[in-house]
N, C-alpha and C positions, 0 to 999 in steps of 0.2 A: 246357286253355284254356277260359275261360268263354265260352259261346256266347250270342249275343243274338238273340232271335226278332224277325224283321222284321214278323211279323204276329201280332196278339194271340190269334187263334183257331187252335187246333191243327188244326182241320178244313181250314184253308188248305193244310196240308202233305199232304193227301190229294186235293186238287182236280186236275182235268184242265185242260189248256191246249193251245194250238196246238203247243207243243213237247213237252209231257208228255201226249200224247194217249192216255191209258190206256183209253179206251173203244173204240179201234180194234180190229177183229177180230184182227189179227195179234198185237197186244199181249195181248189176252184169251186167244187160243189158247196163247201162250207161257206165260202165267200158269197156265192149266189144266194144261199139261204139267208145269210145275215143281211145282205143288201135288200132283199125283199121285205125285210122288217124295219128298215131304216130309211131316212130321208136325205141325209147328207153325210159329209166326211166326219162330222163331229158325232152324230148319233151312231154311225157305223163303227167308228173307233171305240166308242164306249161299249157297244154290243160285242165287238170282237174281244175286247178286254174281259168282259164278264163271261164270255164263252170259255176262254182259256182259264180264267181264275176259278170259275165255279163248276165247269163241266169236265175239266181235265184235272185229275187228282195229282197231288204231289206224291211221287213214288214212295217216299218215306212214310207218308201219312197212312198209306194202305198196305204197308209191308211188302211192296212189290220189289223184287230183286232184279227184274229185267231192266236193262238200261236202254232208254230211247234217246235219240239225239237229233234225228231228222224230223222236221215239222210234220210231214205226212205220217210218219210212224207214231208220233205223239198223238195226233188226231185219231189214228186207227186203233191204237192200243188204249187210249184214254188216260194216259199218265206220263209223267216225266218229272225230273228234278227241276229246280228253278231255271237252269240253263236251257234245258229242253223246252220248257214251257215258254221261255222267252223266244226261242227259235220259232215255235209255232205261232206265237202272237205276231212276231215280225213278219212271218209268211202271210198271215191273213191281212195285215195292214199293207205290206208292200204289194200284194196282189191287187189291192185297190188303189195303187199309186199314192199311198201315203208314206212319205219318207220316214223310215224307222231305223234307229240305231240300236246296237246292243251295248249295254252298260254294265259296269261291275262295281261291287262294293267288297272291301275286305272286312269280314266279320270274325268275331272270336266267341269263345265261351265266356261266361260271366266273370271268370277269373283272368281273362286275357290270353288264355291258352288256345291251342287248336285253331289257328287262323285258317280261313277258307274263303274262296271267292264266291260271292252270291251274284246271280245274273238277273238283270231286268232290262227294260227297253226305254228309249226316249223317242217321242213322236214329234213331227213338225207338221202341224195342221195348217190348212189354208188360212191366210190372213194373220197368222201369228208370227212374231219375229223371233220367238225362242223355241227351244226344244223342251218338251215336258216329259219328265221321267214317270213311268208307270211300272208298277210291280205286281205281276199276276200270280205271286206265290200262293196266297190263299190257303184255305184248307183246314186250319185248326184255330180254336179259340185263342185269343190273345195276340193274333197277328192282324194288325189293323189296316192292311192294304186296301185302298179304295181308289177308284178312278177319279182323278181330280185334275183340273187345269188351272186351279187357283193356288192352292197350297198343296205341296207334295204330301201324299198319303201312302208312303212306302211301307213294306212289311217291317223294316227295321230302320231306325235312325242310328247313324254311326256314333260310337262312343270313343272319342279321340283319346281319352285317358287310358283306354285299353289297347290302343294301337289300331283301332278300326279306322277305315277311311273310305271316302267316295272317290272313285276314279273319275276325273273330269272328261275322259276321252269318249267320244262318240264313235264306236267301232262300226264300220260298214260290214264287217264279217266277224264271225265268232273269234274270240281270243284263241290263238292257235294252240296253246297249251290246254285250255279247257276242252276244245274240240278233240284234240288227240286223246285226252283222258277218257272222254265220253265214248269215242269210237273203239278204244282198246279194251275197256273194262268188260270182263265177262259177267259181272254182276255189280249191284249197287254197293255191296260191302267192299269190294275192291276199289270201286270208284271213289268212295270216301277217302281212301288212302292215297289215291293218285291224282286227285284234282289239285291244281296249283293253289298256293297259299298267298300269292301276291300278284300284282298287276304285271 
């Protein structure tokens, strides 16, 4: 899929923000620990991916009603929905100067109802001319997300016949409507009702 940069400057994809707060001490200490175990940008990126996919639970999988949205809070509390996990992964990668974009898919139930946006990231590693999407959703059997730079191994492939779609936009900041819903929701049950349903 051809990707469209939302911001003309590549440095926008290494910037910090309220949600991608990569200057926070907890983010920095996590980065330092991962760097100590890796040798280059490629091995670091894969280690950061596995840290978020495997060590940070998806809130729904563990029945957690608290809503996290800021990367440092996701790391501190150990859970978040897909968007929050994407913010955390982006923070770990941007802190290591690896350009990382936020990406979205519109997904539905198996009958095409209940559309909702799913969050993931795309990375631009040194020496590569393309952005590689990575999905750290993880957590339950049947979701086959894997770190891959050859063939995309996302949690879900879109089903166009159901109205699902991949957004081609590489966002340098979280989708405003997604972030607003995350910040405002008092609990995950409310969040499911207020997350945007389209790009």
